[in-house]
C-alpha positions as CSV (number, residue, x, y, z in Angstrom):
1,X,-55.8,17.2,2.2
2,X,-55.7,14.3,-0.3
3,X,-56.8,16.6,-3.1
4,X,-53.8,18.8,-2.4
5,X,-51.5,15.9,-2.7
6,X,-52.8,15.4,-6.2
7,X,-52.6,19.0,-7.1
8,X,-50.1,20.3,-9.8
9,X,-48.6,22.6,-7.2
10,X,-47.7,19.8,-4.8
11,X,-46.4,17.6,-7.6
12,X,-44.2,20.5,-8.7
13,X,-42.8,21.0,-5.2
14,X,-42.2,17.3,-4.8
15,X,-40.3,17.2,-8.1
16,X,-38.1,20.1,-7.1
17,X,-37.4,18.4,-3.7
18,X,-36.5,15.1,-5.3
19,X,-34.3,16.8,-7.8
20,X,-32.4,18.6,-5.1
21,X,-32.0,15.4,-3.1
22,X,-30.5,13.5,-6.0
23,X,-28.4,16.5,-7.0
24,X,-26.5,16.6,-3.7
25,X,-23.0,15.0,-3.7
26,X,-22.9,11.5,-2.2
27,X,-20.1,8.9,-1.6
28,X,-18.6,7.7,-4.8
29,X,-19.0,3.9,-5.1
30,X,-15.5,3.5,-6.6
31,X,-13.6,5.5,-4.0
32,X,-11.9,2.3,-2.7
33,X,-9.8,2.1,-5.9
34,X,-8.1,5.4,-5.3
35,X,-6.7,5.5,-1.7
36,X,-3.1,5.2,-2.7
37,X,-0.6,3.7,-0.2
38,X,-3.1,4.1,2.6
39,X,-5.5,1.6,1.0
40,X,-6.7,-1.1,3.5
41,X,-5.4,-4.5,2.5
42,X,-9.0,-6.0,2.4
43,X,-9.5,-4.1,-0.9
44,X,-6.6,-5.8,-2.7
45,X,-6.4,-9.2,-0.9
46,X,-6.7,-12.5,-2.7
47,X,-9.2,-14.6,-0.8
48,X,-8.8,-17.6,-3.1
49,X,-6.9,-20.2,-0.9
50,X,-6.7,-23.1,-3.4
51,X,-3.5,-25.0,-2.8
52,X,-0.6,-23.9,-5.0
53,X,0.2,-27.4,-6.2
54,X,1.9,-28.6,-9.5
55,X,2.2,-32.1,-10.7
56,X,5.5,-33.7,-9.9
57,X,6.5,-30.8,-7.7
58,X,6.7,-30.1,-4.0
59,X,6.8,-26.7,-2.3
60,X,10.3,-26.6,-0.8
61,X,11.1,-23.1,0.5
62,X,9.4,-19.7,0.8
63,X,10.8,-16.2,1.0
64,X,8.5,-13.3,1.8
65,X,8.9,-9.6,2.2
66,X,5.8,-8.0,3.9
67,X,4.8,-4.4,4.5
68,X,3.3,-3.8,7.9
69,X,-0.5,-3.6,8.3
70,X,-2.8,-0.6,8.7
71,X,-1.3,1.9,11.1
72,X,-2.1,5.3,12.6
73,X,-0.8,8.5,10.9
74,X,2.5,10.2,11.4
75,X,2.9,13.6,13.2
76,X,2.0,16.0,10.3
77,X,-1.3,14.4,9.6
78,X,-2.0,13.9,13.3
79,X,-1.5,17.6,13.9
80,X,-3.7,18.5,10.9
81,X,-6.6,16.2,12.1
82,X,-6.5,17.6,15.6
83,X,-6.0,21.3,14.7
84,X,-6.9,22.2,11.2
85,X,-9.6,19.7,10.2
86,X,-12.0,20.8,13.0
87,X,-11.7,24.3,11.6
88,X,-12.6,23.1,8.1
89,X,-15.4,21.1,9.6
90,X,-16.9,24.2,11.3
91,X,-16.6,26.2,8.1
92,X,-18.5,23.4,6.2
93,X,-21.2,23.3,8.9
94,X,-21.6,27.1,8.8
95,X,-22.0,26.9,5.0
96,X,-24.3,23.9,4.7
97,X,-27.0,25.9,3.0
98,X,-24.5,26.8,0.2
99,X,-22.8,23.4,0.0
100,X,-23.7,20.3,-2.0
101,X,-23.4,17.4,0.5
102,X,-25.7,14.5,1.4
103,X,-24.0,13.5,4.6
104,X,-23.9,16.9,6.4
105,X,-25.1,15.1,9.6
106,X,-22.0,12.8,9.7
107,X,-19.7,15.7,8.9
108,X,-21.3,17.9,11.6
109,X,-20.9,15.4,14.4
110,X,-17.5,13.9,13.4
111,X,-14.8,13.8,16.0
112,X,-11.1,12.8,15.6
113,X,-10.7,9.0,15.9
114,X,-9.3,7.5,19.1
115,X,-6.6,5.7,17.0
116,X,-4.8,9.1,16.7
117,X,-3.5,8.7,20.3
118,X,-0.3,6.9,19.1
119,X,1.5,7.8,15.9
120,X,2.5,5.2,13.3
121,X,1.4,2.2,15.4
122,X,-0.2,-0.9,14.1
123,X,-4.0,-0.8,14.6
124,X,-6.4,-3.7,15.4
125,X,-7.3,-3.9,11.7
126,X,-3.6,-4.1,10.9
127,X,-3.2,-7.0,13.2
128,X,-6.1,-8.8,11.6
129,X,-4.7,-8.2,8.1
130,X,-1.4,-9.9,9.0
131,X,-3.0,-12.8,10.8
132,X,-5.3,-13.5,7.9
133,X,-2.6,-13.2,5.3
134,X,-0.6,-15.9,7.1
135,X,-3.7,-18.1,7.4
136,X,-4.3,-17.9,3.7
137,X,-0.7,-18.7,2.8
138,X,-0.9,-21.7,5.1
139,X,-3.9,-23.0,3.2
140,X,-2.2,-22.5,-0.1
141,X,1.0,-24.2,1.0
142,X,-0.2,-26.8,3.6
143,X,2.8,-29.1,3.3
144,X,5.3,-26.3,3.8
145,X,3.6,-24.0,6.3
146,X,1.0,-26.1,8.2
147,X,3.4,-27.6,10.8
148,X,3.9,-27.3,14.6
149,X,6.5,-24.8,15.7
150,X,9.0,-27.5,16.7
151,X,9.0,-29.0,13.2
152,X,9.7,-25.8,11.4
153,X,12.8,-24.0,10.5
154,X,11.5,-20.5,9.8
155,X,13.2,-17.1,10.3
156,X,11.3,-13.9,11.2
157,X,12.9,-10.5,11.0
158,X,11.5,-7.0,11.3
159,X,12.7,-3.4,11.5
160,X,13.0,-1.4,14.7
161,X,9.4,-0.2,14.7
162,X,6.3,-1.2,16.7
163,X,4.3,-1.7,13.5
164,X,6.6,-4.2,11.9
165,X,7.3,-6.0,15.1
166,X,3.5,-6.5,15.8
167,X,3.0,-7.4,12.2
168,X,5.6,-10.2,12.5
169,X,4.0,-11.5,15.7
170,X,0.5,-11.5,14.1
171,X,1.7,-13.3,11.0
172,X,3.5,-15.9,13.1
173,X,0.3,-16.3,15.2
174,X,-1.7,-16.9,12.0
175,X,0.7,-19.7,11.1
176,X,1.1,-21.4,14.5
177,X,-1.8,-20.3,16.7
178,X,-1.9,-18.1,19.8
179,X,-0.5,-20.7,22.1
180,X,2.4,-22.1,20.0
181,X,3.6,-18.7,18.8
182,X,4.9,-18.1,22.3
183,X,7.6,-20.7,21.5
184,X,9.1,-18.7,18.7
185,X,12.2,-16.7,19.3
186,X,12.2,-13.3,17.4
187,X,15.6,-11.7,16.8
188,X,16.2,-8.2,18.2
189,X,15.8,-5.6,15.4
190,X,18.6,-3.5,14.1
191,X,18.5,0.3,14.5
192,X,19.2,0.8,10.8
193,X,18.6,-2.5,9.0
194,X,20.9,-2.6,5.9
195,X,18.7,-5.4,4.4
196,X,15.1,-4.6,5.3
197,X,15.5,-0.8,5.1
198,X,18.6,-0.5,2.9
199,X,17.6,3.0,1.6
200,X,18.1,4.4,5.1
201,X,21.8,3.6,4.9
202,X,22.3,4.4,1.2
203,X,23.9,7.8,1.5
204,X,24.0,8.6,-2.2
205,X,20.3,7.9,-2.6
206,X,19.4,9.9,0.4
207,X,21.4,12.9,-0.9
208,X,20.6,12.8,-4.6
209,X,17.0,11.5,-4.4
210,X,15.3,11.6,-1.0
211,X,16.5,15.0,0.1
212,X,17.1,16.5,-3.4
213,X,14.6,19.3,-4.4
214,X,15.3,18.4,-8.0
215,X,13.8,14.9,-7.4
216,X,10.4,16.3,-6.5
217,X,10.1,19.1,-9.1
218,X,7.6,17.1,-11.2
219,X,5.4,16.6,-8.1
220,X,5.5,20.3,-7.3
221,X,4.6,21.2,-10.9
222,X,1.6,18.9,-10.7
223,X,0.4,20.5,-7.5
224,X,0.5,23.8,-9.2
225,X,-1.2,22.6,-12.4
226,X,-4.5,23.7,-13.8
227,X,-6.0,20.2,-13.1
228,X,-5.2,20.5,-9.4
229,X,-6.4,24.1,-9.2
230,X,-9.7,23.2,-10.8
231,X,-10.1,20.2,-8.5
232,X,-9.5,22.4,-5.4
233,X,-11.9,25.0,-6.7
234,X,-14.7,22.5,-7.4
235,X,-14.2,20.7,-4.1
236,X,-14.3,24.0,-2.1
237,X,-17.5,25.1,-3.9
238,X,-19.1,21.7,-3.2
239,X,-18.3,22.1,0.5
240,X,-19.9,25.6,0.4
241,X,-16.7,27.3,1.5
242,X,-16.1,31.0,0.8
243,X,-12.4,30.2,0.2
244,X,-10.4,27.7,-1.8
245,X,-8.7,24.9,0.1
246,X,-5.0,24.6,-0.2
247,X,-3.6,21.5,-1.8
248,X,-2.1,20.4,1.6
249,X,-5.5,20.8,3.3
250,X,-7.4,18.9,0.6
251,X,-4.7,16.2,0.3
252,X,-4.7,15.7,4.1
253,X,-8.5,15.3,4.1
254,X,-8.0,12.7,1.3
255,X,-5.3,10.9,3.4
256,X,-7.5,10.9,6.5
257,X,-10.4,9.6,4.6
258,X,-8.2,6.6,3.7
259,X,-6.9,6.1,7.3
260,X,-10.2,6.3,9.0
261,X,-11.8,3.9,6.5
262,X,-8.9,1.5,6.9
263,X,-9.2,1.3,10.7
264,X,-12.6,-0.4,10.7
265,X,-14.0,-3.1,8.3
266,X,-17.6,-1.9,8.3
267,X,-17.1,1.9,8.5
268,X,-16.4,4.5,5.9
269,X,-14.9,7.8,6.9
270,X,-17.4,10.7,6.4
271,X,-14.5,12.6,4.9
272,X,-14.5,10.3,1.9
273,X,-17.9,11.5,0.8
274,X,-16.7,15.1,0.2
275,X,-14.7,13.9,-2.9
276,X,-15.9,13.1,-6.3
277,X,-14.4,10.3,-8.3
278,X,-12.5,12.9,-10.3
279,X,-11.1,14.3,-7.1
280,X,-10.0,10.9,-5.9
281,X,-8.2,10.2,-9.2
282,X,-6.3,13.5,-9.0
283,X,-5.1,13.0,-5.4
284,X,-4.2,9.4,-6.1
285,X,-2.1,10.5,-9.1
286,X,-0.3,13.1,-6.9
287,X,0.6,10.2,-4.5
288,X,1.5,7.9,-7.4
289,X,3.8,10.6,-8.9
290,X,5.4,11.3,-5.5
291,X,6.2,7.6,-5.0
292,X,7.3,7.1,-8.6
293,X,9.9,9.9,-8.2
294,X,11.2,8.8,-4.8
295,X,10.6,5.0,-4.7
296,X,10.0,4.0,-8.4
297,X,11.6,4.1,-11.8
298,X,12.7,7.8,-12.0
299,X,16.2,7.1,-10.7
300,X,18.1,3.8,-11.4
301,X,19.8,3.9,-8.0
302,X,16.4,3.9,-6.3
303,X,15.5,0.4,-7.3
304,X,19.0,-0.9,-8.0
305,X,19.9,-0.7,-4.3
306,X,17.2,-3.3,-3.5
307,X,19.4,-6.0,-5.1
308,X,20.6,-6.8,-1.6
309,X,17.1,-8.3,-0.9
310,X,17.1,-10.3,-4.2
311,X,20.5,-11.5,-3.4
312,X,19.4,-12.7,0.0
313,X,16.5,-14.6,-1.5
314,X,18.8,-16.4,-4.0
315,X,21.2,-17.3,-1.3
316,X,18.3,-18.7,0.8
317,X,17.0,-20.8,-2.1
318,X,20.5,-22.0,-3.1
319,X,21.4,-23.2,0.4
320,X,21.2,-27.0,0.2
321,X,22.0,-27.5,3.9
322,X,19.2,-29.6,5.4
323,X,19.3,-27.5,8.5
324,X,18.9,-24.3,6.6
325,X,15.6,-22.3,6.8
326,X,12.6,-23.5,5.0
327,X,11.0,-20.1,5.2
328,X,12.2,-16.5,5.6
329,X,9.6,-13.8,6.5
330,X,10.7,-10.2,6.5
331,X,8.5,-7.4,7.8
332,X,9.2,-3.9,6.5
333,X,7.8,-0.8,4.9
334,X,6.3,0.7,1.8
335,X,9.6,2.0,0.5
336,X,11.2,-1.4,0.5
337,X,8.3,-3.1,-1.3
338,X,8.1,-0.4,-4.1
339,X,11.9,-0.5,-4.7
340,X,11.8,-4.3,-4.9
341,X,9.0,-4.1,-7.5
342,X,11.2,-1.7,-9.5
343,X,14.2,-4.0,-9.4
344,X,12.0,-6.9,-10.7
345,X,10.7,-4.6,-13.5
346,X,7.1,-5.0,-12.4
347,X,4.3,-2.5,-13.1
348,X,6.6,-0.5,-15.4
349,X,4.7,1.7,-17.9
350,X,6.0,2.7,-21.3
351,X,6.1,6.3,-20.2
352,X,7.3,7.9,-16.9
353,X,4.8,9.7,-14.8
354,X,5.1,13.4,-15.1
355,X,3.2,16.6,-14.1
356,X,1.8,17.1,-17.6
357,X,0.7,13.6,-18.6
358,X,-2.0,12.9,-16.0
359,X,-4.7,12.1,-18.6
360,X,-2.3,10.1,-20.7
361,X,-1.4,7.9,-17.7
362,X,-5.0,7.2,-16.6
363,X,-4.6,3.4,-17.2
364,X,-1.1,3.2,-15.7
365,X,0.3,0.1,-14.1
366,X,2.1,2.1,-11.4
367,X,-0.9,2.6,-9.2
368,X,0.0,2.5,-5.5
369,X,-3.7,1.8,-4.5
370,X,-3.1,-1.6,-5.9
371,X,0.6,-2.3,-5.6
372,X,1.4,-0.6,-2.3
373,X,-1.7,-0.9,0.0
374,X,-1.2,-1.5,3.8
375,X,-0.1,-5.1,4.2
376,X,1.4,-5.4,0.7
377,X,3.5,-8.5,0.2
378,X,5.9,-10.0,-2.3
379,X,6.6,-13.8,-2.0
380,X,8.7,-16.4,-3.9
381,X,8.1,-20.1,-3.5
382,X,10.7,-22.6,-4.6
383,X,9.6,-26.1,-5.7
384,X,11.6,-29.2,-6.0
385,X,10.3,-31.2,-8.9
386,X,11.0,-34.6,-10.6
387,X,14.7,-35.2,-11.2
388,X,15.6,-32.5,-8.7
389,X,14.5,-29.9,-11.1
390,X,14.0,-26.6,-9.2
391,X,11.2,-24.2,-10.2
392,X,9.8,-21.0,-8.7
393,X,6.7,-18.9,-8.6
394,X,6.2,-15.2,-7.6
395,X,3.2,-13.8,-5.8
396,X,2.3,-10.1,-5.2
397,X,-0.7,-9.4,-3.0
398,X,-1.0,-13.2,-2.7
399,X,-1.6,-13.5,-6.4
400,X,0.7,-15.4,-8.7
401,X,2.1,-13.0,-11.3
402,X,4.2,-14.0,-14.3
403,X,8.0,-13.6,-13.8
404,X,9.6,-11.4,-16.4
405,X,11.5,-13.6,-18.9
406,X,9.4,-16.7,-18.2
407,X,6.6,-18.2,-20.3
408,X,4.6,-19.8,-17.5
409,X,3.7,-19.0,-13.9
410,X,5.9,-21.9,-12.7
411,X,9.3,-20.8,-13.9
412,X,12.6,-22.6,-14.2
413,X,14.7,-21.4,-11.2
414,X,17.8,-21.4,-13.4
415,X,16.0,-19.3,-16.0
416,X,14.9,-16.9,-13.2
417,X,18.5,-16.5,-12.0
418,X,19.7,-16.0,-15.5
419,X,17.2,-13.2,-16.1
420,X,18.3,-11.2,-13.1
421,X,22.0,-12.2,-13.3
422,X,23.2,-8.8,-14.3
423,X,21.4,-7.1,-11.4
424,X,22.8,-9.6,-9.0
425,X,26.3,-9.4,-10.4
426,X,26.4,-5.6,-10.1
427,X,25.2,-5.6,-6.5
428,X,28.0,-3.9,-4.7
429,X,26.0,-1.9,-2.2
430,X,28.9,0.1,-0.7
431,X,30.0,1.1,-4.2
432,X,26.6,2.2,-5.5
433,X,25.6,3.9,-2.3
434,X,28.8,5.5,-1.1
435,X,29.5,9.2,-1.6
436,X,33.0,9.4,-3.2
437,X,34.9,12.6,-3.4
């Protein structure tokens, strides 16, 4: 027996076995960088809670716009996961001998997640995300945020959805605790909020961008490109399928990989392991391109309409009434965050994203996996400094980022207003969004 183990024949068999084991496709270590707008916030969060203090200055006011936390999918993906994905799963299981997977056991025994029971609702992980974001902001701004409810003058506002309402409650709980949060009065949400979801009431944008086939031509061309076709072909072959997956099927698998991974801190969806790093990059780009066309820089009106939020922030900071709010916290959606980033000229590449420049844009700034994860947030903090000099900082994903037009992270408030003066001056929402004959 032991002599056989030392024989050339056994060594050859062992070599072939080990080679096959290492040849099978396993989970790519970098997949967390490519989950687009369904990225769980824990992958982009800033866990540094050092106080944001500057000599001679005191944090005076805060204004924050916050995307809801991790949620369940909407109806289209829900239907796909319950109906089509089990079919694909069975096809993979039936073809395991032809496929190239390392996690066939997990794929074989996968079942739809219980979180699918309610569509577009905040999950437990989403609640934790908002609670922890508030706690970290409190640690960074202790003199402004670490106060009992009765000593604060904060405003909370959310859209008419369960996911933003629960996000607001969890954020407030992170600030005040589970007992004192019961003393906060939350205003009733508006059916169509012209401030927090302005694009829902901007008729010109809805007609010319959101519902216009022309606005999505570049995305359609990318889906039909050779890069995507090769990706689908390689993916289908890796799964051992005797047919090529459609783009929608593969993209839905990619989206569900992100959702299922986002729902639990210590669990990764088995569907993530079917993709190579190259696959992830292609599907991420398809999502980045889609959001760029609809929520980004492709149309001026898209980001220009978010001036109503910037105007609201300026009015909040300019209000010198001692009884005015020290903090405003808005809870909204991906579309609001992305359009606001566009208005502020953040993450703007030299070239627009197109169907034919995928490789050229590999190092793009407009990457939704980083700028538009679940729980994404954009905050401004106003400081009152010596001689009543007012200064401001901007944070995205809890990180200080340099304000355009300013030389340092702590920027003169007057310089900030001067830099965005034109956008504020030309902020007639009814004029820009109305459809005139």
